[in-house]
C-alpha positions in Angstrom: -4.0 -39.5 1.2 -4.8 -36.4 3.2 -6.0 -34.6 0.0 -8.3 -37.5 -1.0 -9.8 -37.6 2.5 -10.5 -33.9 2.5 -12.1 -34.0 -0.9 -14.4 -36.9 0.0 -15.4 -35.1 3.2 -16.0 -31.9 1.2 -18.1 -33.7 -1.4 -20.4 -35.5 1.0 -20.9 -32.8 3.6 -20.9 -29.9 1.1 -18.3 -28.0 3.1 -17.4 -24.4 2.3 -13.9 -23.5 1.2 -13.2 -21.9 4.5 -14.3 -25.1 6.4 -12.1 -27.4 4.3 -9.1 -25.1 5.0 -9.9 -25.4 8.7 -9.8 -29.2 8.5 -6.5 -29.0 6.6 -5.1 -26.7 9.4 -6.1 -29.3 12.0 -4.2 -31.9 10.1 -1.0 -29.8 10.0 -1.6 -27.6 6.9 -2.8 -24.2 8.1 -4.8 -22.9 5.1 -7.2 -20.9 7.1 -7.7 -17.4 5.7 -5.8 -15.1 8.0 -6.9 -11.5 8.8 -4.8 -10.1 5.9 -6.4 -12.5 3.4 -9.9 -11.6 4.6 -9.0 -8.0 4.2 -7.6 -8.6 0.7 -10.7 -10.4 -0.4 -13.0 -7.5 0.7 -10.7 -4.9 -0.7 -10.4 -6.5 -4.1 -14.1 -7.3 -4.4 -14.9 -3.6 -3.7 -12.2 -2.4 -6.0 -13.0 -4.7 -8.9 -16.7 -3.9 -8.9 -15.9 -0.2 -9.2 -12.7 -0.2 -11.4 -12.9 -3.4 -13.5 -16.4 -4.7 -14.1 -17.8 -1.6 -15.8 -14.9 -1.5 -18.3 -14.1 -5.2 -18.7 -16.0 -5.7 -22.0 -14.5 -2.5 -23.5 -10.9 -3.4 -22.6 -11.4 -6.9 -24.0 -13.0 -5.8 -27.3 -10.4 -3.1 -27.9 -7.4 -5.1 -26.5 -6.7 -2.1 -24.3 -4.1 -2.4 -21.6 -5.4 -0.1 -18.7 -2.1 1.3 -17.4 -3.8 3.6 -15.0 -5.7 0.7 -13.3 -2.3 -0.7 -12.3 -1.2 2.6 -10.8 -4.4 2.4 -8.6 -3.5 -1.3 -7.8 -0.1 -0.1 -6.8 -1.7 2.3 -4.3 -3.5 -0.7 -2.8 -0.3 -2.7 -2.5 -1.1 -5.2 -5.2 2.0 -4.5 -7.4 4.5 -5.4 -4.7 2.7 -8.1 -2.6 5.9 -10.1 -1.9 8.2 -7.1 -1.7 9.4 -6.2 1.8 8.4 -2.9 3.4 11.9 -1.6 3.2 11.6 -1.5 -0.6 8.1 0.0 -0.7 6.2 -3.3 -0.9 3.4 -4.9 1.1 5.7 -7.4 2.8 3.2 -10.3 2.5 3.8 -14.0 1.8 2.4 -16.4 -0.8 -0.9 -17.1 1.0 -1.8 -13.4 0.7 -0.4 -13.3 -2.9 -2.4 -16.3 -4.0 -5.5 -15.0 -2.4 -5.1 -11.5 -4.1 -4.4 -13.0 -7.5 -7.3 -15.5 -7.3 -9.8 -12.8 -6.3 -8.7 -10.4 -8.9 -8.7 -13.0 -11.7 -12.3 -14.0 -10.8 -13.3 -10.6 -12.2 -10.8 -10.5 -15.2 -8.2 -13.0 -16.0 -6.3 -10.5 -18.1 -5.8 -8.2 -15.2 -4.8 -11.1 -13.0 -2.3 -12.2 -15.6 -0.6 -8.8 -15.7 -0.5 -8.6 -11.9 1.1 -12.1 -11.9 3.7 -11.2 -14.5 4.6 -8.0 -12.8 4.9 -9.5 -9.3 6.3 -13.0 -9.7 8.5 -12.5 -12.8 10.1 -9.1 -13.2 9.8 -7.7 -9.6 10.5 -11.1 -8.0 13.6 -11.6 -10.1 15.1 -8.4 -9.0 14.1 -9.1 -5.4 15.7 -12.6 -5.4 18.8 -12.0 -7.4 19.4 -8.2 -7.6 22.2 -6.4 -5.8 21.2 -4.1 -2.9 21.7 -1.1 -5.3 19.5 -2.7 -7.9 16.8 -3.5 -5.4 16.8 0.1 -4.1 16.8 1.5 -7.6 14.0 -0.6 -9.0 11.8 -2.2 -6.4 10.2 0.9 -4.9 8.9 2.0 -8.3 7.7 -1.4 -9.2 6.1 -2.2 -5.9 4.1 1.0 -5.9 2.9 0.7 -9.5 4.8 3.8 -10.6 6.7 1.5 -13.0 5.3 -1.7 -14.7 7.7 -4.5 -15.2 8.3 -7.0 -18.0 10.3 -10.3 -18.1 11.7 -11.9 -21.2 12.8 -15.6 -21.7 10.8 -16.8 -24.7 12.0 -16.2 -28.3 10.3 -16.7 -31.6 12.1 -20.1 -32.2 12.6 -21.1 -28.6 9.6 -21.6 -26.3 10.1 -24.6 -24.1 13.5 -25.1 -25.6 15.0 -22.0 -23.8 18.5 -23.4 -23.9 18.7 -22.7 -27.6 18.0 -19.0 -27.4 19.5 -16.8 -30.0 19.5 -13.4 -28.3 23.2 -12.8 -27.6 25.1 -10.4 -25.3 28.6 -9.7 -26.5 31.2 -8.5 -23.9 32.6 -5.1 -25.1 34.8 -4.4 -22.1 32.8 -1.9 -20.0 29.4 -2.9 -21.4 27.5 -5.6 -23.2 26.0 -5.3 -26.7 22.8 -7.2 -27.0 21.2 -8.3 -30.3 18.1 -10.5 -30.9 14.4 -10.6 -30.0 12.1 -11.9 -27.4 8.4 -12.6 -28.0 5.1 -13.2 -26.0 6.4 -10.6 -23.5 3.8 -9.3 -21.1 4.1 -5.5 -20.8 6.8 -5.4 -23.6 5.6 -2.0 -24.8 4.2 -0.3 -21.6 6.8 -1.6 -19.1 9.4 0.8 -17.9 11.9 -1.9 -17.0 12.5 -5.5 -18.2 14.4 -8.4 -16.9 15.7 -10.4 -19.8 17.7 -13.6 -20.0 20.1 -13.7 -23.0 23.0 -15.9 -24.1 26.5 -15.0 -23.0 28.0 -18.5 -23.6 27.6 -21.5 -25.9 24.2 -22.6 -27.2 22.6 -25.3 -25.0 24.9 -24.5 -22.0 22.7 -24.0 -18.9 25.5 -21.8 -17.6 25.8 -19.9 -20.8 22.9 -17.4 -20.2 22.8 -14.3 -18.1 20.0 -12.1 -16.7 20.0 -8.3 -17.4 17.8 -5.5 -16.1 17.1 -3.0 -18.9 15.2 0.3 -18.7 12.8 1.6 -21.4 14.6 4.2 -23.5 17.9 2.4 -23.6 19.3 2.9 -27.1 18.7 -0.2 -29.3 15.9 -1.5 -27.0 12.4 -1.3 -28.4 9.0 -3.1 -28.5 7.9 -4.9 -31.6 4.4 -5.8 -32.7 1.5 -6.4 -30.3 -0.1 -9.8 -30.4 -3.8 -10.1 -31.3 -4.9 -12.8 -28.9 -7.8 -15.1 -28.4 -8.1 -14.3 -24.7 -6.3 -12.2 -22.0 -6.8 -9.3 -24.3 -6.5 -6.6 -21.7 -3.0 -7.9 -20.8 -0.4 -6.4 -23.2 1.7 -9.0 -25.1 4.5 -7.8 -27.5 7.9 -8.5 -28.9 11.1 -7.1 -27.4 13.8 -6.1 -30.0 17.5 -5.6 -29.3 19.6 -3.9 -32.0 23.1 -3.2 -30.8 21.6 -2.5 -27.4 24.3 -1.1 -25.1 23.8 -2.3 -21.5 26.2 -1.4 -18.7 27.8 -4.3 -16.8 26.2 -3.1 -13.6 22.9 -4.1 -15.1 23.8 -7.8 -14.8 21.4 -9.5 -12.3 23.4 -11.9 -10.1 26.4 -13.7 -11.5 27.4 -14.0 -15.1 26.1 -17.3 -16.6 23.4 -17.9 -14.0 20.5 -16.5 -15.9 18.9 -19.8 -16.9 19.3 -21.2 -13.4 17.7 -18.0 -12.0 14.9 -18.3 -14.5 14.0 -21.8 -13.4 13.8 -20.7 -9.8 11.7 -17.7 -10.8 9.3 -20.1 -12.7 8.8 -22.2 -9.6 7.1 -19.2 -8.0 5.6 -18.2 -11.3 3.8 -21.5 -11.6 2.1 -20.8 -8.3 1.0 -17.5 -9.8 -0.6 -19.2 -12.9 -2.2 -21.7 -10.6 -3.8 -18.8 -8.6 -4.8 -17.1 -11.8 -6.4 -20.4 -13.0 -8.3 -20.7 -9.7 -9.7 -17.2 -10.1 -11.0 -17.9 -13.6 -12.4 -21.2 -12.5 -14.0 -19.6 -9.4 -15.6 -16.9 -11.6 -17.0 -19.5 -14.0 -18.4 -21.6 -11.1 -20.0 -18.6 -9.3 -21.6 -17.4 -12.5 -22.9 -20.9 -13.3 -24.4 -21.3 -9.9 -26.1 -18.0 -10.0 -27.4 -18.5 -13.6 -28.7 -22.0 -12.8 -30.9 -20.6 -10.0 -32.3 -17.9 -12.3 -32.7 -19.6 -15.6 -36.2 -21.3 -15.9 -37.0 -24.2 -18.2 -40.1 -26.3 -18.0 -41.3 -24.0 -15.2 -38.4 -24.7 -12.8 -34.8 -23.4 -12.4 -32.3 -25.5 -14.3 -30.4 -26.1 -11.1 -33.2 -28.6 -10.2 -32.2 -30.8 -13.1 -29.7 -33.6 -12.3 -27.7 -33.0 -15.4 -26.9 -29.4 -14.3 -26.6 -30.3 -10.6 -24.0 -33.0 -11.3 -22.0 -30.6 -13.5 -21.9 -28.0 -10.6 -20.9 -30.7 -8.1 -18.0 -31.8 -10.3 -16.9 -28.3 -10.9 -16.9 -27.4 -7.2 -15.0 -30.5 -6.3 -12.3 -30.0 -8.9 -11.9 -26.4 -7.8 -11.4 -27.5 -4.2 -8.7 -30.0 -5.2 -6.9 -27.4 -7.3 -7.1 -24.9 -4.4 -5.5 -27.3 -2.0 -2.7 -28.1 -4.4 -2.0 -24.4 -4.9 -2.0 -23.5 -1.2 0.2 -26.5 -0.5 2.7 -25.1 -3.0 2.3 -21.6 -1.4 2.9 -23.1 2.1 6.2 -24.6 0.9 7.2 -21.4 -0.8 6.5 -19.5 2.4 8.8 -21.8 4.3 11.6 -21.6 1.6 11.3 -25.3 1.0 11.8 -27.0 -2.4 8.6 -26.4 -4.4 9.5 -27.5 -8.0 7.3 -30.6 -8.1 4.4 -29.1 -6.1 4.3 -25.8 -8.0 4.3 -27.8 -11.3 1.5 -30.0 -10.0 -0.6 -27.0 -8.9 -0.1 -25.2 -12.2 -0.8 -28.2 -14.3 -3.9 -29.3 -12.4 -5.4 -25.8 -11.8 -4.9 -24.6 -15.4 -6.6 -27.7 -16.8 -9.4 -27.3 -14.2 -9.9 -23.6 -15.3 -10.3 -24.8 -18.9 -12.8 -27.5 -17.9 -14.8 -25.3 -15.6 -15.1 -22.5 -18.1 -16.1 -24.9 -20.8 -18.8 -26.4 -18.6 -19.9 -22.9 -17.6 -20.6 -22.1 -21.3 -22.5 -25.3 -21.6 -24.7 -24.5 -18.6 -25.4 -21.0 -20.0 -26.3 -22.6 -23.4 -26.6 -20.2 -26.3 -26.2 -17.2 -24.0 -22.8 -18.6 -22.8 -21.6 -18.2 -26.4 -22.3 -14.5 -26.4 -20.3 -11.6 -24.9 -23.3 -10.5 -22.9 -22.4 -13.0 -20.2 -19.0 -13.4 -18.5 -18.4 -17.1 -19.0 -17.5 -16.5 -22.7 -14.5 -14.5 -21.5 -13.6 -17.0 -18.8 -13.6 -19.6 -21.6 -11.2 -17.7 -23.8 -8.9 -16.5 -21.0 -8.6 -19.9 -19.4 -6.6 -21.6 -22.3 -3.6 -19.4 -21.8 -3.1 -20.9 -18.3 -2.3 -24.3 -19.9 0.4 -22.6 -22.1 2.0 -19.7 -20.3 5.1 -20.3 -18.0 5.4 -23.8 -19.2 2.7 -25.9 -21.1 0.9 -28.7 -19.4 3.2 -31.1 -21.2 6.2 -29.4 -19.7 4.7 -29.5 -16.2 4.3 -33.3 -16.6 8.0 -33.5 -17.5 9.0 -31.4 -14.5 6.8 -33.6 -12.2 8.2 -36.8 -13.7 11.8 -35.7 -13.4 11.2 -34.8 -9.8 9.7 -38.2 -9.1 12.9 -39.9 -10.5 14.9 -38.0 -7.9 
């Protein structure tokens, strides 16, 4: 009810994003941008205009993963947003994290995707489930961008059906021997460390999988082919291959057999990441559309004066506000360490579909120019689709939401 009231108020009074957050705060949900968030917005806008915009087209065309950019992002604290200061991180919460990811993705969804995968998957898995020794060994390097992290759950024949994974770790006494393959792994080639979930028990057993942290250079551990993708092309996606990969037992993350359970908890936060990524792409598409509609002249007047365009922009803005509220609601719950499975799934599902819809409408507003690479909305259009697939498809999110409703 509260969300509906806020959206109606937003629509009729043309409130800004900051004002609607203020109204939510008065109703008990404090979504005002704090000082850290305002600083992050200014910092990222300045950084992205210098370090991303001039090279965005080149990285996309060549499918180049700009490793050095992420070193610079590490210097700004963007590679360890959620990591406490004691491990070299920024020590922020999910409001700051969502804000940073949203602003970065507005400029380039691929860069936002890599930031999300590094922060919320690999780094966060070690933070949440690693031993003190593992945290001190890996987190300072990950949080500063010295190392880039990967995370592996998906396999060639098991996407949503992770319980049937075929990558197996065999107990050899003082170590495990891992054989198999993972695919669609962000930073599979360039990452210095990967957290992977593999089977240590029976197929289909939710307690038959275990998480391992494996460093690049470990014998038997290598990257396979790099995917040639529709969008998100500056974010590296490859296979991970394990051929008699010898992993010490001290590399187990958490308890034996808890890998799948850990992964589901990690994905709760990861879905907030994808929601934030989606918001950034949608925001970029909307801002570009508004600017273009005021500049583009047809019949001796800007196309923004035509009702057909005006109504598109109004619908786009309203849906972006709704997706933003859902995402910050999930972030608020995450900050308070409250259950967030349903809310993160709702945010991810809705925001990702909104990103696709808004980027599609943006191409339509730009007309023929929107179909060319000379304008940014073509890239938003291609990048947005991954948001409805990665870290659980829209259909999987509906299942998650439905099962939570039954509880």
